[in-house]
TORKOL-4160 file (C-alpha; in steps of 0.2 Angstrom, whole numbers, padded with zeros to 4 digits, m for minus):
145
<pt num="1" X="m0041" Y="0108" Z="0053"/>
<pt num="2" X="m0027" Y="0098" Z="0042"/>
<pt num="3" X="m0029" Y="0079" Z="0043"/>
<pt num="4" X="m0014" Y="0069" Z="0047"/>
<pt num="5" X="m0006" Y="0057" Z="0035"/>
<pt num="6" X="m0006" Y="0038" Z="0039"/>
<pt num="7" X="0013" Y="0040" Z="0044"/>
<pt num="8" X="0009" Y="0053" Z="0057"/>
<pt num="9" X="m0004" Y="0043" Z="0064"/>
<pt num="10" X="0005" Y="0028" Z="0065"/>
<pt num="11" X="0020" Y="0037" Z="0074"/>
<pt num="12" X="0007" Y="0044" Z="0087"/>
<pt num="13" X="0001" Y="0026" Z="0090"/>
<pt num="14" X="0018" Y="0020" Z="0094"/>
<pt num="15" X="0021" Y="0034" Z="0106"/>
<pt num="16" X="0004" Y="0034" Z="0115"/>
<pt num="17" X="0002" Y="0028" Z="0132"/>
<pt num="18" X="m0017" Y="0027" Z="0132"/>
<pt num="19" X="m0028" Y="0021" Z="0116"/>
<pt num="20" X="m0043" Y="0031" Z="0122"/>
<pt num="21" X="m0033" Y="0047" Z="0123"/>
<pt num="22" X="m0026" Y="0044" Z="0106"/>
<pt num="23" X="m0043" Y="0041" Z="0099"/>
<pt num="24" X="m0051" Y="0056" Z="0106"/>
<pt num="25" X="m0036" Y="0067" Z="0100"/>
<pt num="26" X="m0038" Y="0060" Z="0082"/>
<pt num="27" X="m0057" Y="0057" Z="0081"/>
<pt num="28" X="m0057" Y="0068" Z="0065"/>
<pt num="29" X="m0043" Y="0058" Z="0057"/>
<pt num="30" X="m0053" Y="0042" Z="0058"/>
<pt num="31" X="m0062" Y="0033" Z="0044"/>
<pt num="32" X="m0081" Y="0034" Z="0048"/>
<pt num="33" X="m0089" Y="0033" Z="0031"/>
<pt num="34" X="m0097" Y="0016" Z="0027"/>
<pt num="35" X="m0093" Y="0008" Z="0010"/>
<pt num="36" X="m0111" Y="0009" Z="0006"/>
<pt num="37" X="m0111" Y="0029" Z="0010"/>
<pt num="38" X="m0095" Y="0031" Z="m0001"/>
<pt num="39" X="m0102" Y="0021" Z="m0016"/>
<pt num="40" X="m0118" Y="0032" Z="m0016"/>
<pt num="41" X="m0108" Y="0048" Z="m0014"/>
<pt num="42" X="m0098" Y="0043" Z="m0029"/>
<pt num="43" X="m0113" Y="0038" Z="m0038"/>
<pt num="44" X="m0121" Y="0056" Z="m0036"/>
<pt num="45" X="m0105" Y="0064" Z="m0039"/>
<pt num="46" X="m0102" Y="0056" Z="m0055"/>
<pt num="47" X="m0120" Y="0058" Z="m0061"/>
<pt num="48" X="m0121" Y="0039" Z="m0066"/>
<pt num="49" X="m0135" Y="0027" Z="m0064"/>
<pt num="50" X="m0133" Y="0010" Z="m0055"/>
<pt num="51" X="m0137" Y="0002" Z="m0072"/>
<pt num="52" X="m0122" Y="0010" Z="m0080"/>
<pt num="53" X="m0112" Y="0002" Z="m0065"/>
<pt num="54" X="m0120" Y="m0014" Z="m0068"/>
<pt num="55" X="m0115" Y="m0014" Z="m0086"/>
<pt num="56" X="m0098" Y="m0007" Z="m0083"/>
<pt num="57" X="m0094" Y="m0020" Z="m0069"/>
<pt num="58" X="m0102" Y="m0035" Z="m0077"/>
<pt num="59" X="m0109" Y="m0039" Z="m0060"/>
<pt num="60" X="m0126" Y="m0045" Z="m0057"/>
<pt num="61" X="m0141" Y="m0032" Z="m0054"/>
<pt num="62" X="m0147" Y="m0039" Z="m0037"/>
<pt num="63" X="m0129" Y="m0040" Z="m0031"/>
<pt num="64" X="m0124" Y="m0023" Z="m0035"/>
<pt num="65" X="m0140" Y="m0017" Z="m0028"/>
<pt num="66" X="m0136" Y="m0026" Z="m0011"/>
<pt num="67" X="m0118" Y="m0018" Z="m0011"/>
<pt num="68" X="m0125" Y="m0001" Z="m0013"/>
<pt num="69" X="m0138" Y="m0004" Z="0001"/>
<pt num="70" X="m0124" Y="m0011" Z="0012"/>
<pt num="71" X="m0133" Y="m0028" Z="0013"/>
<pt num="72" X="m0118" Y="m0037" Z="0004"/>
<pt num="73" X="m0099" Y="m0036" Z="0007"/>
<pt num="74" X="m0091" Y="m0040" Z="m0009"/>
<pt num="75" X="m0074" Y="m0048" Z="m0012"/>
<pt num="76" X="m0059" Y="m0038" Z="m0015"/>
<pt num="77" X="m0061" Y="m0042" Z="m0034"/>
<pt num="78" X="m0078" Y="m0037" Z="m0035"/>
<pt num="79" X="m0075" Y="m0021" Z="m0028"/>
<pt num="80" X="m0062" Y="m0018" Z="m0041"/>
<pt num="81" X="m0075" Y="m0022" Z="m0053"/>
<pt num="82" X="m0086" Y="m0009" Z="m0046"/>
<pt num="83" X="m0072" Y="0003" Z="m0048"/>
<pt num="84" X="m0071" Y="0000" Z="m0066"/>
<pt num="85" X="m0091" Y="0001" Z="m0067"/>
<pt num="86" X="m0091" Y="0017" Z="m0059"/>
<pt num="87" X="m0076" Y="0024" Z="m0067"/>
<pt num="88" X="m0066" Y="0028" Z="m0052"/>
<pt num="89" X="m0049" Y="0035" Z="m0052"/>
<pt num="90" X="m0035" Y="0025" Z="m0044"/>
<pt num="91" X="m0036" Y="0036" Z="m0028"/>
<pt num="92" X="m0054" Y="0033" Z="m0027"/>
<pt num="93" X="m0052" Y="0015" Z="m0029"/>
<pt num="94" X="m0039" Y="0014" Z="m0015"/>
<pt num="95" X="m0050" Y="0024" Z="m0004"/>
<pt num="96" X="m0064" Y="0012" Z="m0007"/>
<pt num="97" X="m0053" Y="m0003" Z="m0004"/>
<pt num="98" X="m0048" Y="0004" Z="0013"/>
<pt num="99" X="m0066" Y="0008" Z="0018"/>
<pt num="100" X="m0070" Y="m0009" Z="0014"/>
<pt num="101" X="m0056" Y="m0016" Z="0025"/>
<pt num="102" X="m0045" Y="m0024" Z="0010"/>
<pt num="103" X="m0028" Y="m0020" Z="0005"/>
<pt num="104" X="m0025" Y="m0007" Z="m0007"/>
<pt num="105" X="m0019" Y="m0010" Z="m0024"/>
<pt num="106" X="0000" Y="m0011" Z="m0022"/>
<pt num="107" X="0011" Y="m0006" Z="m0037"/>
<pt num="108" X="0024" Y="m0020" Z="m0033"/>
<pt num="109" X="0011" Y="m0033" Z="m0036"/>
<pt num="110" X="0011" Y="m0037" Z="m0054"/>
<pt num="111" X="m0008" Y="m0041" Z="m0054"/>
<pt num="112" X="m0012" Y="m0025" Z="m0044"/>
<pt num="113" X="0001" Y="m0015" Z="m0056"/>
<pt num="114" X="m0010" Y="m0020" Z="m0071"/>
<pt num="115" X="m0025" Y="m0015" Z="m0061"/>
<pt num="116" X="m0018" Y="0002" Z="m0057"/>
<pt num="117" X="m0012" Y="0005" Z="m0075"/>
<pt num="118" X="m0029" Y="0000" Z="m0081"/>
<pt num="119" X="m0038" Y="0012" Z="m0069"/>
<pt num="120" X="m0027" Y="0026" Z="m0074"/>
<pt num="121" X="m0030" Y="0023" Z="m0092"/>
<pt num="122" X="m0049" Y="0022" Z="m0090"/>
<pt num="123" X="m0050" Y="0004" Z="m0097"/>
<pt num="124" X="m0065" Y="m0006" Z="m0097"/>
<pt num="125" X="m0069" Y="m0022" Z="m0086"/>
<pt num="126" X="m0067" Y="m0032" Z="m0103"/>
<pt num="127" X="m0051" Y="m0023" Z="m0107"/>
<pt num="128" X="m0044" Y="m0026" Z="m0090"/>
<pt num="129" X="m0048" Y="m0044" Z="m0090"/>
<pt num="130" X="m0040" Y="m0047" Z="m0107"/>
<pt num="131" X="m0025" Y="m0038" Z="m0101"/>
<pt num="132" X="m0023" Y="m0049" Z="m0086"/>
<pt num="133" X="m0027" Y="m0065" Z="m0096"/>
<pt num="134" X="m0013" Y="m0059" Z="m0108"/>
<pt num="135" X="0000" Y="m0058" Z="m0093"/>
<pt num="136" X="m0006" Y="m0076" Z="m0086"/>
<pt num="137" X="m0014" Y="m0067" Z="m0071"/>
<pt num="138" X="m0032" Y="m0071" Z="m0062"/>
<pt num="139" X="m0045" Y="m0061" Z="m0071"/>
<pt num="140" X="m0058" Y="m0052" Z="m0061"/>
<pt num="141" X="m0072" Y="m0065" Z="m0061"/>
<pt num="142" X="m0088" Y="m0055" Z="m0060"/>
<pt num="143" X="m0099" Y="m0070" Z="m0064"/>
<pt num="144" X="m0100" Y="m0078" Z="m0046"/>
<pt num="145" X="m0108" Y="m0070" Z="m0031"/>
C-alpha cells in the first residue's frame, strides 16, 4: 500500500464529512511513532552510541538519556542539536521535528536555511553555531536544560 502525501491527506480532510471515517480510512497514513522510538531506531540504524550523540550535540548526558527514554520533551533547538549529534540528514531531521510536534525547518527562514545547509554539509554543532553567530542569528544554546 502506497502512503498518501500530506497534500492528498489535506484535500481528503477538506472534503470529509465525518472525521472518524477519515481517520479509519487513513490510519496507515498517520504518524504513530513516538519521538523516543524514532531516536532509538536512528541510534541503532546509524550504529552509534549515546555517548557519541552527547559529544556531538553538546547536550548534557542526563538530558540526552531522558530524551531517549521519553521522559523529557526537548525544545526545537535541543532537537536540532540532537540531529547534529546523531549525524542526521535534513529529511531525518524534518521527520524528527514533525514527530515532536515542532515546525519543520523552513528554507525561507534565514536561520532555518543555515541549519538546513549545515545538516546537508554534515557540519558539527560548533561549526553550526559559528555559522549562526557570523550571520547575527541565535545560536543553538545547548548548555541550558
